[in-house]
LOKETI-514693 format. One record per atom (N, C-alpha, C): x, y, z. Coordinates in pm, whole numbers, padded with zeros to 5 digits, always signed. Atoms other than C-alpha are relative to their C-alpha. Example, Ala and Ser with C-alpha at 12.3 -4.5 7.8 and 13.67 -1.06 7.14 Angstrom:
+00089-00119+00000/+01230-00450+00780/+00090+00120+00000/-00082-00119-00006/+01367-00106+00714/-00077+00109+00073/
// end
This chain:
+00084-00120+00000/+00000+00000+00000/+00088+00125+00000/-00080-00122+00008/+00140+00340-00096/-00025+00087+00122/+00015-00090-00114/+00195+00610+00164/-00126+00084-00014/+00120-00082+00023/-00079+00823+00004/-00127-00079+00028/+00118+00081-00021/-00332+00543-00002/-00018-00036+00146/+00006+00031-00142/-00245+00447+00355/-00057+00116+00078/+00051-00118-00069/-00308+00803+00470/-00148+00020-00027/+00141-00014+00034/-00641+00814+00284/-00085-00094+00084/+00075+00098-00076/-00757+00499+00459/-00005+00037+00149/-00007-00034-00142/-00638+00608+00804/-00089+00121+00031/+00080-00120-00021/-00811+00946+00766/-00150-00026-00013/+00142+00026+00025/-01142+00782+00669/-00080+00002+00129/+00072+00003-00126/-01241+00722+01031/-00029+00139+00053/+00019-00135-00051/-01190+01084+01134/-00096+00079-00088/+00089-00071+00092/-01359+01221+00823/-00145-00045+00021/+00135+00051-00020/-01659+00995+00879/-00061+00049+00131/+00054-00048-00127/-01694+01097+01244/-00025+00150-00002/+00016-00146+00006/-01649+01467+01164/-00117+00042-00089/+00092-00047+00103/-01879+01485+00862/-00126-00085-00019/+00119+00084+00016/-02131+01200+00891/-00052-00045+00137/+00062+00043-00125/-02372+01073+01156/+00018-00149+00023/+00008+00139-00043/-02332+00749+01345/-00141-00028+00046/+00141+00027-00028/-02670+00581+01380/-00022-00055+00140/+00045+00052-00128/-02855+00506+01704/+00105+00020+00110/-00100-00025-00102/-02601+00675+01929/+00017+00150+00021/-00054-00134-00016/-02473+00997+02079/+00126+00007-00085/-00111-00010+00095/-02212+01130+01838/+00137+00008+00066/-00128-00011-00068/-01942+01208+02092/+00052-00139+00037/-00060+00127-00034/-01705+00918+02132/-00007-00105-00108/+00008+00097+00110/-01790+00749+01802/+00135-00006-00071/-00130+00019+00064/-01464+00608+01665/-00003-00131-00078/+00025+00125+00071/-01553+00354+01397/+00125-00061-00062/-00102+00075+00072/-01326+00088+01256/-00014+00032-00149/+00003-00021+00145/-01233+00156+00892/+00017-00135-00070/-00002+00128+00071/-01318-00148+00679/+00031+00026-00146/-00045-00026+00137/-01149-00171+00341/-00034-00110-00100/+00032+00109+00092/-01240-00512+00198/-00065-00114+00077/+00064+00115-00062/-01427-00835+00262/-00003-00115-00100/+00004+00118+00085/-01427-01189+00129/-00062-00115+00078/+00069+00114-00059/-01662-01478+00209/-00045+00033+00142/+00049-00024-00136/-01707-01490+00590/+00088+00097+00080/-00095-00088-00069/-01435-01233+00671/-00003+00141-00059/-00025-00135+00050/-01378-00857+00646/+00133+00049+00058/-00136-00045-00030/-01052-00660+00669/+00001+00149+00028/-00008-00143-00032/-00969-00327+00832/+00121+00065-00067/-00103-00078+00068/-00730-00054+00721/+00141-00036+00044/-00131+00045-00046/-00445-00209+00919/+00030-00143-00044/-00021+00134+00052/-00483-00542+00742/-00045-00112+00092/+00048+00103-00092/-00649-00725+01033/-00131-00061-00051/+00119+00070+00047/-00910-00988+00944/-00093-00035+00116/+00100+00030-00101/-01234-01046+01134/-00103-00097-00056/+00109+00089+00036/-01479-01333+01118/-00131+00073+00020/+00127-00074-00004/-01817-01178+01038/-00107-00091+00060/+00082+00099-00068/-02012-01374+01297/-00146+00043+00016/+00139-00047-00003/-02330-01163+01268/-00046+00049-00136/+00036-00045+00136/-02337-01104+00891/-00026+00150-00003/+00016-00144-00019/-02284-00734+00967/-00127+00028+00081/+00126-00019-00073/-02640-00627+01060/-00098-00110-00038/+00081+00117+00027/-02774-00978+01008/-00061+00006-00140/+00050-00018+00137/-02798-00916+00635/+00090-00060-00107/-00093+00053+00100/-02487-01046+00454/-00007-00153-00002/+00026+00143-00011/-02638-01393+00432/+00088-00086-00090/-00082+00075+00094/-02424-01499+00136/+00148+00034+00013/-00139-00038-00017/-02102-01358+00273/+00039+00112-00095/-00053-00114+00075/-01881-01110+00091/+00072-00047-00127/-00076+00027+00122/-01736-01099-00259/-00060-00106-00090/+00064+00101+00083/-01992-01325-00426/+00004+00043-00147/-00021-00038+00140/-01897-01322-00794/-00128-00008-00084/+00125+00010+00076/-02239-01432-00922/-00084+00125+00015/+00079-00122-00022/-02408-01133-00763/+00069+00120-00064/-00073-00112+00063/-02135-00892-00872/-00018+00000-00151/+00014+00011+00144/-02158-01021-01227/-00140+00040-00045/+00138-00034+00034/-02537-00989-01230/-00023+00151+00008/+00012-00146-00014/-02513-00628-01107/+00065+00069-00120/-00071-00064+00112/-02256-00536-01371/-00071-00022-00133/+00071+00030+00124/-02453-00707-01647/-00125+00087-00013/+00120-00083+00005/-02772-00521-01554/+00037+00147-00023/-00045-00138+00021/-02582-00191-01537/+00034+00025-00147/-00040-00018+00140/-02454-00247-01889/-00120+00004-00094/+00117+00006+00088/-02807-00300-02025/-00107+00103+00035/+00104-00094-00043/-03050-00092-01818/+00023+00030+00147/-00034-00032-00138/-02939+00089-01506/-00121+00050+00079/+00118-00052-00070/-03272+00257-01425/-00109+00034-00100/+00117-00051+00071/-03619+00318-01554/-00108+00022+00106/+00100-00031-00103/-03909+00470-01365/-00096-00118+00018/+00073+00123-00031/-04129+00210-01192/-00135-00016-00069/+00122+00016+00078/-04429+00278-01415/+00017-00089-00121/-00029+00091+00111/-04258+00066-01680/+00027-00141+00053/-00040+00137-00029/-04218-00310-01683/+00145-00022-00044/-00133+00041+00043/-03871-00463-01704/+00009-00152+00006/-00018+00145+00001/-03753-00814-01776/+00044-00050+00138/-00051+00046-00129/-03567-00836-01445/-00109+00005+00106/+00113-00008-00095/-03877-00727-01252/-00090-00123-00015/+00082+00118+00026/-04076-01005-01416/+00069-00128+00047/-00074+00121-00039/-03803-01263-01356/+00002-00019+00152/-00003+00010-00146/-03774-01184-00986/-00140-00032+00053/+00137+00030-00044/-04153-01186-00946/-00032-00148-00015/+00024+00143+00021/-04167-01538-01090/+00077-00084+00102/-00077+00072-00100/-03892-01653-00855/-00066+00010+00138/+00066-00020-00129/-04073-01504-00557/-00127-00085+00012/+00122+00080-00002/-04394-01681-00652/+00028-00144+00042/-00035+00139-00031/-04213-02013-00611/+00052-00020+00142/-00062+00021-00131/-04047-01948-00273/-00074+00067+00116/+00077-00064-00107/-04283-01721-00077/-00113-00092+00047/+00121+00072-00040/-04567-01864+00132/-00110+00015-00105/+00095+00004+00113/-04846-01959-00109/-00113+00103+00011/+00106-00099-00018/-05086-01702+00040/+00033+00134-00064/-00046-00131+00046/-04881-01417-00109/+00015+00001-00151/+00011+00008+00147/-04948-01334-00472/+00038+00128-00074/-00034-00125+00071/-04853-00970-00547/+00102+00077+00082/-00121-00050-00065/-04540-00771-00471/+00023+00150-00026/-00044-00139+00012/-04422-00416-00406/+00143+00008+00050/-00141-00009-00035/-04048-00343-00403/+00035+00139+00051/-00054-00126-00051/-03874-00073-00199/+00149-00012+00017/-00145-00001-00018/-03524-00003-00075/+00045-00043+00138/-00040+00036-00136/-03530-00099+00294/-00114-00067+00072/+00104+00060-00082/-03716-00293+00558/-00095+00103+00056/+00083-00110-00046/-03840+00035+00697/-00105+00036-00105/+00094-00034+00109/-03997+00119+00358/-00105-00109-00017/+00096+00110+00015/-04157-00225+00337/-00107+00006+00109/+00098-00007-00109/-04321-00182+00677/-00087+00124-00009/+00084-00117+00027/-04438+00169+00592/-00105-00033-00105/+00095+00041+00104/-04598+00022+00280/-00109-00088+00060/+00099+00088-00062/-04768-00241+00495/-00101+00078+00083/+00091-00083-00078/-04913+00020+00732/-00102+00066-00092/+00090-00070+00092/-05058+00219+00442/-00095-00097-00069/+00084+00098+00068/-05186-00094+00270/-00116-00045+00088/+00107+00038-00093/-05381-00206+00578/-00102+00111+00011/+00092-00111-00022/-05531+00138+00625/-00078+00036-00126/+00074-00020+00125/-05620+00179+00258/-00105-00110-00019/+00090+00114+00019/-05776-00168+00253/-00125+00011+00086/+00113-00008-00093/-05998-00099+00555/-00052+00144+00016/+00037-00140-00019/-06061+00272+00492/-00151+00019+00014/+00146-00014-00010/-06438+00226+00447/-00049-00044+00137/+00037+00049-00134/-06464+00028+00772/+00068+00079+00111/-00077-00080-00095/-06222+00271+00941/+00073-00087+00102/-00081+00088-00085/-06024-00020+01084/+00147+00037-00020/-00133-00058+00026/-05703+00181+01104/+00105-00037+00104/-00097+00031-00104/-05541+00053+01424/+00081-00124-00037/-00090+00112+00025/-05244-00182+01405/+00068-00039+00130/-00064+00053-00121/-05113-00403+01685/+00143-00041-00033/-00140+00042+00011/-04740-00451+01730/+00048-00039+00139/-00049+00045-00132/-04549-00626+02008/+00105+00094+00057/-00116-00057-00066/-04328-00466+02265/+00121-00088-00030/-00126+00072+00022/-03962-00570+02231/+00018-00037-00148/-00014+00024+00145/-03991-00552+01851/+00075+00116-00064/-00057-00110+00079/-03813-00348+01586/-00050-00012-00142/+00058+00002+00134/-03974-00250+01257/+00050+00112-00091/-00054-00103+00087/-03780+00051+01128/+00011+00134+00069/-00037-00127-00062/-03685+00414+01185/-00081+00120-00048/+00084-00112+00043/-03932+00632+00990/-00127+00006+00083/+00104-00030-00098/-04245+00770+01152/-00094-00117+00028/+00090+00112-00023/-04478+00475+01098/+00071-00120+00059/-00071+00121-00044/-04223+00199+01144/+00061+00017+00139/-00054-00019-00135/-04066+00355+01454/-00112-00003+00103/+00113+00010-00092/-04412+00380+01609/-00038-00146+00020/+00022+00144-00015/-04463+00011+01538/+00102-00062+00095/-00109+00056-00078/-04130-00056+01708/-00033+00001+00149/+00034+00012-00141/-04167-00179+02063/+00117+00012+00094/-00114-00015-00091/-03818-00115+02197/+00029+00147+00026/-00029-00135-00049/-03650+00194+02345/+00031+00100-00111/-00033-00093+00106/-03554+00342+02008/-00119+00088-00039/+00120-00080+00023/-03912+00466+01983/-00011+00117+00097/+00028-00092-00110/-03899+00656+02310/+00048+00143-00025/-00043-00140+00016/-03686+00963+02218/-00084+00082-00096/+00077-00076+00100/-03920+01056+01931/-00149-00024+00012/+00139+00044-00013/-04249+00918+02061/-00100+00115+00002/+00100-00106-00022/-04414+01249+02146/-00020+00091-00120/+00014-00093+00112/-04358+01428+01815/+00017-00063-00138/-00028+00059+00130/-04276+01178+01540/-00086-00122-00029/+00077+00123+00015/-04514+00889+01593/-00128+00023-00079/+00128-00005+00070/-04825+00809+01393/-00108-00054+00093/+00107+00049-00089/-05163+00751+01561/-00044-00141-00038/+00065+00126+00029/-05339+00419+01587/+00087-00123+00012/-00085+00117-00023/-05052+00189+01689/-00016-00042+00146/+00023+00053-00134/-05122-00034+01990/+00101-00112+00025/-00100+00101-00029/-04853-00242+02159/-00054-00111+00089/+00048+00119-00069/-04907-00593+02288/+00116-00076+00064/-00095+00079-00079/-04725-00864+02486/+00080-00091-00092/-00082+00089+00084/-04431-01039+02317/+00008-00141+00058/-00013+00139-00048/-04382-01418+02340/+00141-00028+00053/-00137+00002-00054/-04065-01371+02545/+00001-00088+00124/+00016+00094-00111/-04071-01684+02761/+00102+00020+00110/-00103-00017-00103/-03742-01613+02939/-00034+00116+00093/+00040-00116-00081/-03877-01277+03059/-00149+00025-00024/+00144-00011+00027/-04252-01338+03039/-00058+00123+00071/+00059-00120-00062/-04433-01004+03097/-00111-00034+00100/+00109+00040-00089/-04710-01199+03274/+00048-00090+00114/-00060+00086-00103/-04469-01397+03496/-00061-00141+00000/+00054+00134+00015/-04605-01724+03361/+00106-00092-00059/-00091+00099+00055/-04436-02044+03244/-00069-00078-00110/+00052+00083+00108/-04483-02230+02917/+00029-00146+00032/+00129-00015+00069/-04675-02454+02858/-00119+00025+00092/+00111-00019-00092/-04880-02403+03177/-00076+00131-00026/+00061-00130+00028/-04950-02047+03058/-00114-00007-00100/+00101+00015+00105/-05171-02180+02777/+00002+00116-00100/-00021-00106+00100/-05027-01907+02551/-00082+00125+00031/+00074-00119-00041/-05178-01621+02749/+00045+00123-00079/-00049-00117+00076/-04954-01376+02557/-00068+00009-00137/+00072+00000+00128/-05126-01482+02234/-00146+00036+00022/+00143-00022-00024/-05477-01486+02379/-00030+00144+00040/+00022-00141-00037/-05432-01133+02515/-00039+00083-00122/+00032-00077+00119/-05457-01012+02157/-00147-00008-00039/+00146+00008+00019/-05815-01137+02135/-00068+00107+00082/+00054-00102-00090/-05897-00916+02433/+00031+00140-00054/-00044-00131+00049/-05699-00628+02284/-00082+00042-00122/+00076-00031+00121/-05877-00644+01947/-00144+00036+00034/+00140-00025-00037/-06223-00660+02106/-00017+00132+00072/+00016-00120-00082/-06160-00372+02345/+00054+00126-00064/-00049-00117+00072/-05958-00141+02122/-00102+00043-00106/+00089-00031+00112/-06201-00165+01833/+00077+00056-00117/-00058-00057+00123/-06117-00069+01474/+00143-00047-00027/-00132+00055+00028/-05811-00294+01460/-00002-00063-00139/-00006+00052+00137/-05718-00361+01098/+00116-00094-00025/-00119+00080+00027/-05375-00522+01126/+00076-00035+00127/-00095+00036-00105/-05124-00697+01347/+00131-00036-00067/-00132+00030+00055/-04752-00700+01270/+00086-00062+00108/-00095+00059-00093/-04496-00923+01434/+00117-00061-00076/-00114+00073+00052/-04153-01069+01375/-00021-00147+00038/+00020+00140-00035/-04206-01447+01353/+00107-00052+00096/-00107+00016-00098/-03868-01472+01526/+00055+00140+00025/-00048-00135-00032/-03780-01148+01704/+00148+00010-00032/-00136-00011+00048/-03455-01021+01555/+00095+00072+00094/-00099-00078-00076/-03244-00742+01703/-00019-00014+00150/+00028+00002-00143/-03413-00767+02040/+00006-00139+00062/-00031+00121-00074/-03291-01114+02120/-00024-00133-00065/+00025+00127+00068/-03367-01379+01857/-00096-00084+00085/+00100+00066-00085/-03679-01473+02052/-00085-00092-00087/+00076+00100+00075/-03821-01794+01909/-00131-00023+00075/+00127+00012-00072/-04193-01813+01991/-00025-00142+00046/+00033+00136-00045/-04324-02107+02192/-00093-00069-00099/+00082+00077+00092/-04496-02384+02001/-00148+00035+00020/+00142-00033-00005/-04852-02286+01915/-00031+00148+00000/+00025-00144-00009/-04807-01910+01955/-00046+00058-00134/+00035-00060+00129/-04811-01815+01588/-00130-00060-00055/+00125+00062+00044/-05090-02063+01514/-00119+00069+00067/+00109-00067-00072/-05305-01899+01782/-00016+00143-00048/+00008-00136+00053/-05221-01549+01655/-00072+00000-00135/+00066+00009+00131/-05326-01656+01305/-00150-00026+00017/+00142+00026-00025/-05656-01793+01442/-00072+00126+00046/+00062-00122-00053/-05727-01470+01632/-00017+00104-00110/+00011-00101+00106/-05653-01248+01333/-00105-00040-00103/+00103+00044+00093/-05873-01459+01106/-00140+00016+00059/+00130-00013-00066/-06159-01464+01358/-00050+00144-00001/+00037-00141-00014/-06152-01083+01377/+00023+00080-00129/-00027-00065+00128/-06074-01006+01010/+00107+00108+00015/-00116-00086-00020/-05740-00853+01105/+00112-00051-00091/-00108+00037+00091/-05459-00852+00848/+00126-00032+00081/-00122+00041-00070/-05156-01044+00976/+00121+00030-00088/-00122-00038+00070/-04822-00893+00872/+00118-00069+00067/-00122+00064-00051/-04508-01103+00912/+00120+00083-00044/-00121-00077+00028/-04198-00884+00936/+00117-00097-00003/-00111+00094+00019/-03929-01111+00792/+00123+00070-00057/-00116-00075+00046/-03673-00840+00728/+00129-00071+00042/-00120+00066-00050/-03423-01028+00943/-00012-00152-00001/+00016+00145-00017/-03570-01377+00982/-00018-00075-00131/+00019+00065+00130/-03619-01444+00610/+00130-00043-00065/-00113+00035+00087/-03390-01585+00341/+00096-00101+00063/-00080+00112-00048/-03274-01905+00506/+00053+00013+00140/-00061-00024-00130/-03176-01754+00837/-00046-00102+00104/+00052+00093-00101/-03400-01991+01038/-00005-00145-00049/+00004+00135+00055/-03348-02299+00818/-00116-00023-00093/+00107+00000+00100/-03648-02219+00598/+00017+00127-00083/-00008-00124+00076/-03686-01965+00319/-00049+00117+00086/+00055-00103-00088/-03904-01767+00561/-00042-00065+00132/+00018+00058-00133/-03949-01815+00935/-00141-00053+00021/+00137+00047-00021/-04329-01852+00918/-00018-00144-00044/+00011+00137+00048/-04273-02180+00735/+00029-00102+00110/-00029+00091-00110/-04140-02333+01057/-00127-00040+00074/+00125+00026-00070/-04497-02317+01190/-00119-00007-00096/+00105+00014+00103/-04692-02348+00861/-00104+00113+00006/+00087-00118-00008/-04834-01995+00891/-00006+00068-00136/+00022-00072+00124/-04983-01816+00590/-00042+00144+00033/+00036-00138-00033/-04970-01438+00652/-00075+00068-00115/+00067-00081+00103/-05174-01176+00465/+00098+00093-00070/-00107-00085+00053/-04868-00955+00417/+00131-00051+00058/-00135+00030-00048/-04499-01037+00442/+00092+00110-00047/-00099-00101+00035/-04228-00773+00453/+00139-00058+00020/-00136+00051-00014/-03861-00845+00400/+00098+00093-00072/-00107-00079+00063/-03528-00691+00295/+00130-00077+00025/-00127+00061-00039/-03165-00763+00400/+00043-00114-00091/-00047+00117+00073/-03112-01117+00270/-00053-00013-00141/+00056+00011+00135/-03317-01060-00045/+00107+00024-00106/-00118-00017+00087/-02995-00933-00207/+00128-00038+00073/-00114+00027-00087/-02766-01055+00073/+00079+00127+00030/-00054-00132-00033/-02704-00681+00131/+00093+00056-00107/-00087-00054+00105/-02519-00632-00198/-00056+00131-00056/+00064-00126+00035/-02770-00360-00288/-00127+00014+00083/+00124-00019-00078/-03065-00203-00102/-00123-00046-00080/+00126+00043+00061/-03394-00377-00183/-00090-00055+00110/+00096+00058-00094/-03707-00463+00010/-00124-00045-00075/+00119+00059+00061/-04034-00639-00056/-00116+00005+00097/+00127+00024-00068/-04393-00617+00060/-00080-00093-00091/+00081+00096+00076/-04587-00924-00057/-00137-00009+00065/+00136-00001-00053/-04965-00931-00020/-00081-00117-00052/+00090+00108+00038/-05245-01184-00040/-00083+00038-00122/+00087-00024+00116/-05478-01223-00337/-00117+00089+00036/+00113-00085-00043/-05761-01066-00138/+00038+00147+00000/-00046-00139-00001/-05559-00749-00086/+00027+00047-00142/-00028-00036+00139/-05438-00750-00446/-00129+00029-00077/+00128-00019+00070/-05797-00784-00572/-00065+00134+00037/+00059-00126-00044/-05906-00484-00364/+00053+00118-00081/-00061-00113+00070/-05664-00256-00544/-00019-00006-00152/+00037+00000+00142/-05788-00362-00886/-00091+00118-00032/+00096-00109+00022/-06062-00103-00847/+00019+00115+00098/-00025-00106-00097/-05924+00107-00559/+00143+00050-00015/-00127-00067+00026/-05636+00352-00576/+00108-00046+00097/-00115+00038-00082/-05301+00221-00448/+00087+00125+00015/-00062-00132-00021/-05166+00545-00298/+00138-00014+00062/-00134+00020-00053/-04803+00449-00257/+00098-00018-00114/-00102+00018+00102/-04477+00452-00451/+00130+00067+00038/-00132-00058-00020/-04106+00541-00463/+00070+00013-00134/-00079-00017+00122/-03868+00667-00729/+00078-00127-00033/-00086+00116+00023/-03651+00359-00682/-00074-00133+00018/+00078+00124-00009/-03935+00106-00657/+00034-00088-00120/-00034+00098+00105/-03842-00207-00855/+00123+00042-00079/-00122-00045+00067/-03495-00071-00932/+00067-00118-00071/-00050+00115+00077/-03351-00293-01208/+00130-00060+00053/-00129+00052-00043/-02999-00321-01067/-00013-00074+00134/+00025+00070-00127/-03118-00410-00717/-00071-00132-00024/+00071+00123+00031/-03353-00667-00866/+00093-00104-00062/-00099+00093+00056/-03063-00818-01061/+00079-00067+00112/-00069+00058-00115/-02882-00866-00731/-00088-00103+00070/+00093+00094-00064/-03194-01033-00587/-00010-00130-00079/+00009+00121+00082/-03223-01272-00880/+00123-00088+00020/-00123+00076-00019/-02860-01375-00843/+00008-00060+00140/-00004+00050-00138/-02891-01408-00465/-00091-00122+00016/+00092+00114-00008/-03194-01637-00495/+00062-00121-00067/-00070+00109+00068/-02996-01844-00743/+00107-00063+00087/-00106+00050-00087/-02710-01875-00495/-00055-00078+00119/+00063+00075-00109/-02937-01980-00208/-00036-00141-00047/+00042+00130+00054/-03069-02257-00432/+00119-00086-00040/-00112+00075+00055/-02746-02360-00604/+00088-00059+00110/-00087+00044-00108/-02552-02389-00279/-00075-00071+00113/+00082+00074-00097/-02840-02554-00091/+00011+00061+00140/-00030-00068-00125/-02805-02291+00181/-00115-00003+00100/+00111+00009-00095/-03154-02324+00329/+00016-00127+00084/-00024+00126-00070/-03085-02687+00416/+00126+00010+00087/-00124-00014-00078/-02732-02599+00528/-00024+00077+00128/+00032-00078-00119/-02868-02338+00768/-00070-00087+00104/+00073+00088-00092/-03100-02596+00917/+00095-00100+00067/-00091+00101-00054/-02824-02857+00960/+00108+00062+00089/-00101-00068-00081/-02557-02615+01084/-00062+00056+00128/+00070-00052-00116/-02817-02475+01319/-00006-00099+00115/-00001+00102-00105/-02823-02804+01508/+00131+00005+00078/-00131-00011-00065/-02452-02766+01579/+00007+00127+00083/+00001-00126-00074/-02500-02404+01682/-00080-00015+00129/+00086+00016-00118/-02782-02496+01921/+00070-00081+00108/-00069+00085-00097/-02581-02772+02087/+00115+00074+00068/-00115-00073-00054/-02277-02549+02130/-00045+00114+00092/+00052-00105-00087/-02484-02265+02276/-00044-00056+00135/+00037+00064-00127/-02623-02503+02537/+00124-00025+00086/-00125+00022-00073/-02265-02591+02633/+00052+00131+00059/-00046-00131-00046/-02174-02223+02659/-00081+00046+00121/+00084-00038-00115/-02469-02162+02890/+00042-00074+00126/-00040+00079-00116/-02355-02441+03119/+00134+00046+00055/-00136-00038-00041/-01999-02305+03129/+00007+00137+00067/-00013-00140-00044/-02078-01944+03214/-00114+00042+00091/+00101-00040-00097/-02258-01815+03521/-00069+00131-00039/+00064-00125+00043/-02333-01486+03345/-00099-00022-00115/+00093+00028+00109/-02534-01655+03067/-00133-00044+00059/+00132+00032-00052/-02901-01647+03158/-00080-00088-00093/+00079+00077+00096/-03046-01787+02838/+00071-00003-00134/-00045+00009+00139/-02951-01907+02492/-00119-00043-00083/+00112+00032+00088/-03191-01929+02196/+00052-00009-00142/-00041+00004+00139/-03153-02032+01836/-00100-00077-00084/+00075+00074+00100/-03326-02154+01523/+00075+00018-00131/-00087-00012+00115/-03124-02232+01213/+00130+00067+00039/-00122-00077-00032/-02818-02005+01195/-00037+00139+00052/+00051-00122-00061/-02991-01744+01409/-00007-00026+00150/-00008+00029-00142/-02892-01746+01774/+00028+00122+00085/-00027-00109-00094/-02863-01528+02082/+00049-00057+00132/-00047+00029-00135/-02678-01538+02412/-00036+00119+00086/+00041-00108-00088/-02840-01330+02685/+00073-00011+00133/-00079+00003-00123/-02622-01235+02981/-00071+00075+00113/+00061-00058-00120/-02727-01146+03336/+00104+00009+00110/-00094-00008-00112/-02551-01036+03648/-00045-00084+00119/+00049+00095-00100/-02768-01267+03859/-00094-00096-00072/+00077+00095+00080/-02892-01583+03688/-00131-00038+00068/+00120+00045-00072/-03139-01686+03960/-00111+00103-00009/+00101-00106+00002/-03316-01349+03959/-00013+00066-00138/+00005-00049+00139/-03254-01281+03587/+00024+00151-00006/-00027-00145-00003/-03112-00935+03665/+00091+00037-00117/-00084-00039+00114/-02981-00771+03345/+00114+00090+00043/-00111-00090-00028/-02650-00589+03337/-00035+00145-00030/+00027-00137+00044/-02786-00285+03155/-00146+00018-00037/+00140-00035+00025/-03112-00104+03082/-00013+00089-00122/+00027-00095+00107/-03277+00103+02810/+00062+00136+00032/-00051-00132-00039/-03181+00415+03007/+00151+00008-00016/-00146+00002+00016/-02814+00313+03004/+00037+00025-00146/-00030-00014+00142/-02818+00286+02626/-00029+00142-00048/+00037-00135+00043/-02998+00617+02574/+00095+00105+00058/-00092-00094-00064/-02757+00789+02814/+00143-00015-00050/-00134+00021+00054/-02456+00653+02626/+00095-00066+00097/-00086+00067-00098/-02327+00454+02923/+00060-00127-00061/-00061+00123+00051/-02084+00168+02852/-00079-00122+00045/+00073+00123-00030/-02250-00173+02838/+00098-00114+00022/-00084+00119-00020/-02109-00500+02961/+00016-00075-00133/-00009+00067+00130/-02190-00646+02619/+00102+00069-00091/-00101-00072+00078/-01969-00374+02464/+00140-00055+00032/-00132+00048-00043/-01672-00499+02665/+00025-00143-00050/-00014+00138+00048/-01735-00862+02574/+00023-00001-00150/-00014-00005+00146/-01776-00778+02204/+00135+00058-00041/-00131-00058+00030/-01459-00566+02211/+00110-00105+00015/-00096+00108-00019/-01262-00861+02348/-00004-00096-00118/+00014+00089+00115/-01401-01079+02070/+00064+00061-00124/-00061-00067+00116/-01297-00821+01809/+00151-00004+00008/-00145+00006-00019/-00949-00810+01954/+00056-00137-00033/-00041+00137+00032/-00939-01183+01892/-00057-00045-00135/+00031+00027+00139/-01064-01156+01535/-00141-00045-00032/+00138+00041+00026/-01439-01216+01567/-00095+00117+00029/+00103-00104-00018/-01715-00958+01512/-00131-00066+00038/+00130+00049-00046/-02032-01032+01711/-00087+00121+00034/+00092-00110-00027/-02328-00794+01710/-00052-00011+00143/+00050+00000-00138/-02419-00695+02065/-00104+00107+00019/+00106-00095-00031/-02721-00520+02206/+00000+00021+00150/-00002-00036-00142/-02828-00427+02559/+00061-00108+00088/-00046+00108-00086/-02777-00763+02723/+00014-00132-00074/-00014+00124+00074/-02735-01012+02444/+00088+00019-00123/-00080+00004+00122/-02526-01110+02144/-00078-00079-00104/+00070+00069+00108/-02662-01215+01806/+00102-00078-00083/-00084+00086+00083/-02495-01509+01635/-00078-00030-00128/+00070+00017+00127/-02600-01497+01270/+00102+00009-00113/-00106-00006+00101/-02302-01579+01047/-00056-00018-00140/+00044+00029+00137/-02323-01593+00668/-00036-00147-00013/+00044+00139+00016/-02504-01907+00558/+00106-00086-00069/-00109+00073+00065/-02190-02002+00366/+00110-00039+00096/-00108+00023-00095/-01983-02027+00684/+00038-00148+00007/-00047+00138-00015/-01770-02338+00723/-00022-00046+00144/+00015+00055-00135/-01811-02569+01020/+00119+00041+00087/-00120-00041-00074/-01456-02479+01120/-00013+00143+00051/+00014-00139-00041/-01528-02106+01125/-00113+00018+00101/+00106-00005-00100/-01854-02161+01312/+00056-00037+00137/-00061+00042-00125/-01657-02345+01578/+00095+00105+00055/-00095-00103-00044/-01390-02075+01589/-00074+00119+00062/+00075-00113-00052/-01644-01798+01637/-00059-00029+00137/+00059+00037-00128/-01816-01983+01919/+00106-00015+00108/-00109+00013-00096/-01483-02057+02084/+00043+00137+00052/-00038-00135-00043/-01391-01687+02088/-00109+00060+00087/+00109-00048-00084/-01736-01598+02222/+00008-00064+00138/-00014+00075-00126/-01692-01865+02489/+00107+00065+00088/-00109-00063-00076/-01360-01710+02596/-00038+00141+00045/+00033-00140-00029/-01499-01355+02582/-00094+00013+00119/+00101-00008-00107/-01778-01433+02829/+00061-00005+00140/-00065-00008-00130/-01523-01456+03108/-00008+00142+00057/+00012-00139-00043/-01554-01077+03118/-00131+00022+00072/+00130-00018-00066/-01926-01084+03199/-00009-00089+00126/-00001+00086-00119/-01869-01375+03440/+00059+00073+00121/-00068-00070-00109/-01642-01149+03643/-00088+00109+00063/+00088-00104-00050/-01929-00901+03691/-00125-00056+00068/+00118+00062-00059/-02183-01151+03825/-00006+00027+00150/+00017-00022-00144/-02328-01080+04170/-00083-00114+00060/
// end
């Protein structure tokens, strides 16, 4: 590397902190790593150090880095048609639609493309409200401990602390929050299965007493907020309740889709047919921004004669769709859905071992190559190390220290308030999966030392 190029790379961190915003944080103290390249399950910083990408960045680089099939598809589409306004049809739009018809749940028959998961969920909010505008069923239920995006509608749907700083002036009306299926920290202090799925049944009460409920959105497997796998029967009961009350069920599969749970989409693990499914991230394996809202035939039929009041300049962008077509091909060609399911068994077994070894580990959860380790400072009383207020105040988290140790030993693991998300690229080797878990295992000695 030349002296000039080296200086350019080193200065990137300072320039980025001085001139650009770091997301979801106070700006003071932000000192980001400068990443210069990536290949397969690894990325490299400006000093030449390699890191195992054990969380697929933001749980989106499902196919790893440097995939030549996707790069080639992007370049080929750029050479033929880089952009056309979404009022026109394109060959790539048609091709991707046909592919989606074969892999999405069979209840979903018509598609709207955007650029992010946030956009997909905004489209879902508007679609529900347009569909039920005559009945005025405009309310939408969302769970606490969920995340659905950062714009006004999607942040209001969000059930975690990121909603709180903007709640009084940026939220949209008509969003009602409900009880999540978080068995480890049950809001009702009940135990499964003796609880008889009270968290699901509460939504029947909520719908009847709120009135005018048109939709319910949930993450089939909660993503950022802890990879919370619902108890058996939960989603089935939610589907029954929404059908009984003519409420549109929206499955937010932005993070849980595209093989992450060992199925194309997480709802397939429980044979659920949603009315709307939203997704992004893995649809292109993060090579380009693209999102999807897929709707049922009933919803599609409604808009045959009623105005669909939604759209974006970059809706159905040809180059992003080319990346999606190539990504779908790679999932199939490399048999990655099945691989996620099989590797997930190894991940689950190893996480159980880690829980037994560390007194600071309160719970472990996983499905496919989607896992979480939740740490506590008192296992018996389930006392967390940190709180929402700590994060909003910019206080250091115990998970930050554990993740920093892992980075120092060559493994990037996404950490949140009191948990870590293990979601490596679906292409990861068994050897690298073992290495990442070994480093995590070693890193947890830091949280063990803080147990009371």
